[in-house]
SEKOL-145696 format. One record per residue (C-alpha): residue in three letters; x, y, z. Coordinates in steps of 0.25 Angstrom, whole numbers, padded with zeros to 4 digits, always signed. Layout:
% residues N
ALAXYZ;...
This chain:
% residues 470
MET+0000+0000+0000;LYS+0004+0015-0004;ASP+0000+0024+0008;VAL-0002+0039+0007;ILE-0008+0046+0018;ALA-0015+0060+0019;LEU-0012+0068+0032;THR-0024+0080+0031;PRO-0028+0089+0043;LYS-0042+0087+0038;MET-0050+0074+0039;PRO-0052+0067+0024;ASP-0068+0069+0024;SER-0075+0061+0011;TRP-0073+0073+0004;ALA-0058+0074+0003;VAL-0060+0058+0002;VAL-0067+0058-0010;ALA-0058+0069-0016;GLY-0046+0057-0013;LEU-0054+0047-0021;TYR-0053+0054-0033;ALA-0040+0053-0035;GLY-0042+0040-0041;GLY-0052+0045-0051;PRO-0067+0042-0054;GLU-0062+0027-0058;VAL-0059+0024-0043;GLU-0069+0018-0032;ALA-0070+0023-0017;ALA-0075+0011-0008;GLY-0073+0011+0007;VAL-0067+0000+0013;ASN-0063-0006+0028;GLY-0077-0001+0033;GLY-0076+0013+0027;ALA-0063+0017+0032;VAL-0054+0016+0021;VAL-0058+0022+0006;GLN-0053+0012-0006;LEU-0051+0018-0018;ARG-0051+0007-0029;ALA-0050+0005-0044;ALA-0063+0004-0053;ASP-0060-0010-0053;GLY-0060-0012-0038;ARG-0046-0012-0036;PRO-0042-0004-0023;LEU-0033+0008-0025;VAL-0032+0016-0012;SER-0037+0016+0002;VAL-0039+0029+0010;GLU-0039+0026+0026;ALA-0049+0034+0034;PRO-0042+0045+0037;LEU-0038+0046+0052;LEU-0037+0057+0063;VAL-0022+0057+0067;HIS-0022+0067+0079;VAL-0005+0061+0083;PRO+0005+0069+0080;GLY+0018+0064+0071;GLU+0011+0051+0067;ALA+0011+0055+0051;GLU+0027+0059+0055;ARG+0028+0045+0063;LEU+0022+0036+0051;LEU+0024+0046+0039;GLY+0038+0054+0040;ASP+0040+0066+0045;GLY+0038+0077+0035;VAL+0025+0069+0032;GLY+0017+0083+0033;ALA+0004+0079+0042;PRO-0005+0089+0047;ARG-0005+0094+0063;VAL-0013+0084+0069;PRO-0024+0079+0070;TYR-0024+0076+0055;TRP-0031+0065+0045;TRP-0022+0053+0042;THR-0028+0046+0028;GLU-0020+0035+0021;VAL-0022+0032+0006;ARG-0017+0018+0004;ALA-0014+0014-0011;SER-0015-0001-0015;THR-0001-0004-0022;ALA-0008-0013-0033;LEU-0010-0001-0042;PRO+0000+0009-0046;GLU-0011+0019-0045;ALA-0015+0017-0030;THR-0002+0025-0025;PRO-0004+0038-0033;LEU-0020+0037-0030;ALA-0017+0036-0015;GLY-0009+0048-0016;SER-0018+0056-0023;VAL-0029+0054-0011;ALA-0021+0057-0002;GLY-0017+0069-0011;ARG-0032+0074-0012;LEU-0034+0073+0003;ARG-0022+0083+0006;MET-0027+0093-0006;LEU-0042+0093+0001;LEU-0037+0092+0016;GLY-0022+0097+0017;GLY-0013+0090+0025;ALA-0002+0080+0019;VAL+0000+0067+0010;TRP+0010+0055+0014;PRO+0017+0053+0005;ALA+0018+0069+0002;GLU+0023+0062-0015;ALA+0011+0055-0016;ALA+0000+0065-0015;SER-0007+0070-0027;LEU-0021+0073-0033;ASP-0020+0065-0046;VAL-0031+0057-0050;VAL-0025+0042-0053;PRO-0034+0035-0063;VAL-0034+0020-0059;PRO-0036+0010-0070;SER-0044-0001-0069;SER-0040-0016-0071;PRO-0048-0024-0079;ASN-0042-0036-0071;SER-0043-0032-0057;VAL-0052-0038-0048;THR-0061-0029-0037;THR-0058-0034-0024;GLU-0064-0031-0011;ALA-0057-0019-0004;GLY-0054-0021+0010;LEU-0040-0019+0018;ALA-0029-0017+0006;VAL-0017-0025+0007;ASP-0006-0027-0005;VAL-0006-0043-0005;LEU-0017-0051+0001;THR-0013-0066+0001;ASP-0019-0077+0010;SER-0011-0077+0020;THR-0006-0062+0018;ALA-0010-0047+0015;VAL+0002-0039+0013;VAL+0003-0024+0012;LEU+0013-0016+0004;ALA+0019-0003+0013;ASP+0027+0008+0008;ARG+0028+0019+0019;PRO+0038+0022+0028;VAL+0031+0019+0039;VAL+0021+0009+0039;PRO+0011+0010+0051;LEU+0000+0003+0059;ASN-0010+0012+0052;ALA-0026+0009+0053;TRP-0025+0000+0037;MET-0014-0009+0043;SER-0020-0011+0056;GLU-0033-0016+0048;ILE-0025-0025+0039;LEU-0018-0033+0051;ARG-0031-0035+0057;THR-0037-0038+0045;VAL-0027-0048+0040;GLY-0024-0053+0053;ALA-0040-0057+0055;ALA-0039-0065+0042;GLY-0027-0071+0045;LEU-0017-0064+0037;ALA-0002-0059+0038;LEU+0000-0043+0034;GLN+0013-0042+0028;ILE+0017-0026+0026;VAL+0027-0027+0015;THR+0035-0013+0013;PRO+0049-0008+0007;PRO+0063-0008+0018;HIS+0061+0007+0021;VAL+0047+0004+0028;ARG+0047+0006+0043;LEU+0033+0001+0052;THR+0028+0008+0064;LEU+0029+0000+0076;PRO+0014-0003+0077;LEU+0014-0010+0063;ARG+0024-0017+0068;THR+0019-0023+0079;ALA+0008-0027+0070;LEU+0017-0032+0061;ALA+0025-0040+0072;GLY+0017-0054+0073;ALA+0014-0066+0063;PRO+0010-0067+0052;ASN+0010-0051+0048;ARG+0024-0046+0043;TRP+0032-0035+0037;VAL+0040-0037+0025;VAL+0050-0028+0020;GLN+0054-0028+0005;ASP+0068-0023+0003;SER+0076-0018-0009;GLY+0079-0032-0014;ASN+0064-0035-0015;ARG+0066-0044-0004;TYR+0057-0045+0008;TYR+0058-0045+0022;ASP+0052-0045+0038;GLY+0053-0030+0042;LEU+0053-0034+0056;SER+0061-0047+0057;GLY+0070-0047+0043;ALA+0065-0061+0038;GLU+0066-0061+0023;LEU+0052-0063+0017;ARG+0048-0069+0003;TRP+0034-0069-0001;GLN+0029-0085-0001;ASP+0014-0089-0002;GLY+0009-0076+0000;THR+0016-0069+0010;PHE+0030-0066+0015;THR+0036-0077+0024;PRO+0051-0077+0030;ALA+0060-0082+0018;ARG+0068-0095+0022;THR+0084-0098+0019;ASP+0087-0114+0014;ASP+0090-0115+0029;SER+0075-0111+0032;LYS+0081-0098+0039;THR+0073-0083+0037;PRO+0085-0073+0033;VAL+0083-0058+0038;ALA+0083-0048+0026;THR+0096-0040+0027;ALA+0088-0027+0025;PHE+0083-0029+0039;THR+0096-0032+0045;ASP+0106-0021+0039;ALA+0101-0009+0046;ALA+0109+0000+0056;PRO+0102-0003+0070;ALA+0095+0009+0076;THR+0100+0019+0083;ASP+0086+0022+0089;GLN+0078+0016+0099;GLN+0065+0014+0105;LEU+0059+0012+0118;ILE+0048+0000+0119;VAL+0039-0001+0131;SER+0031-0011+0132;PHE+0019-0015+0143;ARG+0007-0020+0147;VAL-0004-0014+0158;LEU-0015-0021+0162;HIS-0028-0015+0167;GLU-0034-0025+0177;HIS-0046-0015+0181;VAL-0053-0014+0168;THR-0064-0001+0170;ASP-0070+0009+0162;GLU-0062+0019+0167;LEU-0048+0009+0162;VAL-0039+0020+0153;LEU-0029+0013+0144;GLY-0016+0019+0138;SER-0011+0024+0151;ALA+0001+0017+0151;LEU+0004+0018+0140;ARG+0003+0033+0140;THR+0012+0033+0154;ALA+0022+0025+0148;TRP+0022+0033+0135;THR+0024+0045+0146;ALA+0034+0040+0154;LEU+0043+0037+0139;THR+0041+0050+0132;GLY+0036+0061+0142;ALA+0022+0060+0135;ALA+0009+0052+0134;PRO+0008+0046+0117;ALA+0002+0056+0107;GLY-0009+0046+0102;TRP-0015+0034+0099;GLY-0022+0024+0089;THR-0025+0011+0083;ALA-0015+0012+0072;GLU-0005+0022+0065;PRO-0005+0034+0064;VAL-0009+0035+0078;ASN-0021+0045+0078;LEU-0027+0050+0091;PRO-0022+0058+0102;TRP-0018+0049+0115;SER-0029+0045+0124;THR-0031+0034+0133;GLU-0046+0037+0135;GLN-0048+0033+0119;LEU-0036+0023+0118;THR-0044+0015+0130;ALA-0059+0017+0125;LEU-0054+0012+0111;ALA-0050+0000+0118;ARG-0062-0001+0127;GLU-0069-0001+0114;ARG-0059-0013+0108;SER-0061-0023+0121;PRO-0059-0033+0122;GLU-0052-0033+0108;PRO-0038-0028+0110;THR-0034-0014+0106;HIS-0020-0009+0099;LEU-0017+0006+0100;LEU-0006+0014+0095;ALA+0001+0025+0102;VAL+0010+0036+0098;GLY+0020+0047+0103;HIS+0023+0059+0101;PRO+0032+0063+0089;GLY+0044+0068+0096;ARG+0045+0054+0102;PRO+0043+0041+0095;ALA+0032+0032+0103;LEU+0023+0023+0098;ALA+0015+0011+0108;GLY+0006+0000+0104;LEU-0006-0002+0114;ARG-0013-0015+0116;VAL-0026-0016+0125;SER-0032-0028+0127;ARG-0040-0035+0137;THR-0035-0048+0145;GLU-0039-0055+0157;GLY-0032-0045+0168;GLY-0039-0034+0160;VAL-0034-0025+0151;ALA-0020-0024+0147;GLU-0013-0013+0138;ASP+0000-0019+0130;VAL+0009-0007+0126;THR+0022-0004+0118;LEU+0027+0007+0118;THR+0039+0011+0108;LEU+0046+0025+0111;GLY+0058+0028+0098;TYR+0072+0034+0104;GLY+0082+0040+0095;ARG+0097+0038+0095;ASP+0098+0052+0104;GLU+0086+0048+0112;THR+0087+0042+0125;PRO+0075+0030+0128;PRO+0068+0034+0142;LEU+0072+0021+0148;ASP+0073+0028+0162;ALA+0059+0029+0160;VAL+0055+0014+0160;GLU+0056+0011+0175;PRO+0048+0023+0180;LEU+0037+0020+0169;ALA+0036+0004+0173;ARG+0035+0012+0187;THR+0024+0018+0182;LEU+0015+0008+0175;ALA+0017-0002+0186;GLY+0010+0007+0196;GLU+0023+0008+0205;HIS+0019+0022+0211;GLY+0002+0018+0210;HIS-0007+0015+0199;GLY+0002+0008+0188;HIS-0004+0003+0175;GLY-0007-0010+0177;LEU+0008-0014+0172;VAL+0010-0028+0167;SER+0024-0029+0161;LEU+0033-0017+0155;LEU+0046-0019+0144;VAL+0054-0008+0139;SER+0064-0011+0128;LEU+0072-0002+0119;ARG+0077-0005+0105;ARG+0085+0001+0094;GLY+0074+0006+0083;ARG+0069+0018+0075;ARG+0063+0029+0082;ASP+0052+0032+0074;LEU+0048+0018+0080;THR+0046+0014+0066;VAL+0052-0002+0062;PRO+0061-0002+0051;PRO+0062-0016+0043;ARG+0076-0018+0048;PHE+0081-0026+0060;GLU+0079-0019+0075;ALA+0085-0023+0089;PRO+0074-0030+0096;PRO+0072-0019+0109;ILE+0079-0023+0122;PRO+0071-0023+0136;VAL+0074-0011+0145;SER+0066-0018+0155;PHE+0054-0026+0161;THR+0043-0022+0170;LEU+0032-0032+0176;GLY+0021-0027+0181;ALA+0014-0029+0193;ALA+0006-0040+0192;ASP+0015-0049+0185;VAL+0025-0045+0198;HIS+0013-0051+0207;ARG+0014-0064+0199;THR+0027-0066+0198;GLY+0031-0062+0212;LEU+0039-0050+0216;ASP+0051-0056+0221;HIS+0052-0064+0208;ALA+0051-0052+0199;LEU+0061-0045+0206;ARG+0071-0056+0206;PRO+0074-0060+0192;PRO+0086-0069+0190;LEU+0092-0059+0182;ASP+0101-0046+0182;LEU+0092-0035+0184;THR+0086-0027+0195;PRO+0071-0026+0195;VAL+0064-0015+0200;ARG+0050-0014+0209;LEU+0039-0005+0204;GLY+0030-0007+0212;PRO+0021-0019+0209;ALA+0031-0020+0197;VAL+0044-0026+0193;HIS+0052-0019+0183;TYR+0064-0023+0177;PRO+0076-0015+0170;LEU+0083-0023+0160;GLY+0094-0014+0152;ASP+0094+0000+0145;GLY+0089-0007+0131;THR+0103-0010+0126;ASP+0107-0024+0129;ALA+0098-0037+0123;ARG+0100-0044+0134;ALA+0090-0038+0141;TRP+0080-0048+0135;THR+0086-0059+0140;VAL+0085-0052+0154;LEU+0069-0048+0150;GLN+0066-0065+0146;ARG+0074-0069+0160;LEU+0065-0059+0168;SER+0054-0065+0160;ALA+0055-0077+0162;HIS+0058-0076+0177;LEU+0045-0068+0179;LYS+0038-0078+0173;ALA+0044-0089+0181;ALA+0038-0084+0192;HIS+0023-0087+0185;ALA+0027-0101+0180;ASP+0032-0103+0196;GLY+0018-0097+0201;
C-alpha cells in the first residue's frame, strides 16, 4: 500500500470528501466499506484503487513529527488526520491518492505528506476487460490460504487503526499477517509488539532482492503462499548479513514493565494512575496523550480511558500512551479481568541520546511509591526495569539490536507474603535486597553487564521455590 496523508485544520466534511473523490473523474465509483468507516474508490470494473479512512482528530502535539518526520508542516493541535491509501495493484492508484489528499488541502488548508505526492490532477483510470469485480473489505496486497501480505513503504510504519483492524481480522480468520518493507523502513514500538508473536512477521526486502525477518534476521523465502525461514543443507537458517552489519546504537532506552492489581473493584476505580505516576517520576510530567492506535490522538485522561475499559469489559482493553515531544516516551497498557480483580500490565519505554543519562536513581523511589511503602500504593505485583542500546526516537530498525539488560526487580506485597519475607530477603546471590514496606526491591546493576540476566533467573528460581515447597 502507498499512503498519502492530509493534515488539515478543518474537518473534511462531506463536500470536501466529494471533491476529493472526483480526482478520478466520472469513471471512478465510490463505496463505503468497513461499516462506512472507509470510503473506497473503485474503477468502473470494480477494482479497488484508493481507500480514504475516516478523519481522526489529533489533540496530541508531536504525533505527526514522530510518525512522519520533522518538517511535515502539521497544523497546530487539534487538527484532522486523514489517511488516503493507494492499492499497489494499479499504477494509477498512487497519483489518484495524491490528488485526493491535494484536493483536501486545497479546500481545508494544512499539509500533505509526503509533500511531493499532492496534486490537483484528474487521474483517468482505464477499465480492464479481464478484471473481476471483488467484494471490498480490508485491502491487502496479497491474500493466500495462510497469509495476508501488506506492502508498506513509509519511513515509519505505525500501528494505526487500519493495521489494528487487519491484525484483528486476519487473527480471527487464523491467518498470518506479513508486512513487507524496503530496508530503510522502521516500525513503531506498538507495531513491533503486535508483530512479535507467531505467525505474524516483518519481512524486509534488501537491495539484493532477498528477504529476511526484520526482528530476528532469519533469511526468508516465499514458499506455499507465505514467507518461511530458509534452510541450508544442514537444516539451519542463516542470518542475513544486512541484519548484523550495522554499528551498535549509541542511544539508550529505559524499559519499565510492571503489573498492578486492583482487588477491590468499585464504580470509583480509576485506571491509569500507576502509569501516570511512573511517567511523572521518570520524566517530570504526565503522559501527553492516549488512544487505541497510532497516531495517539486523545489528550491524557484517566477518566476517559477508564470509561473505555469499563465499556469493553470483560474483554481486555489494549491502550497506548505517548509523551511530550521533548522526551520520547511510549507505553502499552493492557487492562484485563482476572480472578483477583482488575489487572493493569504496563510497558513504558523512554529514549535517551548519547549525551543524556537515563534516570536510574529514580527507579527505587518509583518502586517505593508503587508498592505503597508510605501509605496508599497502587497494588504493585511486580516491577522489572531494564536498559538497552536502541534509538532515542523509539523506532525499530531492521537491524540487530542488543536485548535489554535488567537494572532491578521489585516483588509486590502479595507475592512477598506468599513467598515469605525471610525467604524473599535471603536469596543465595551477591545482591542486597531492599525492603519497601510490604514489598522487596532487588538492585541488579546499571544495565551494562549482561550477567544480570543470570542473576535475575536465579532470583526468580529462588522465589518460585518457596511456592513449590509450600
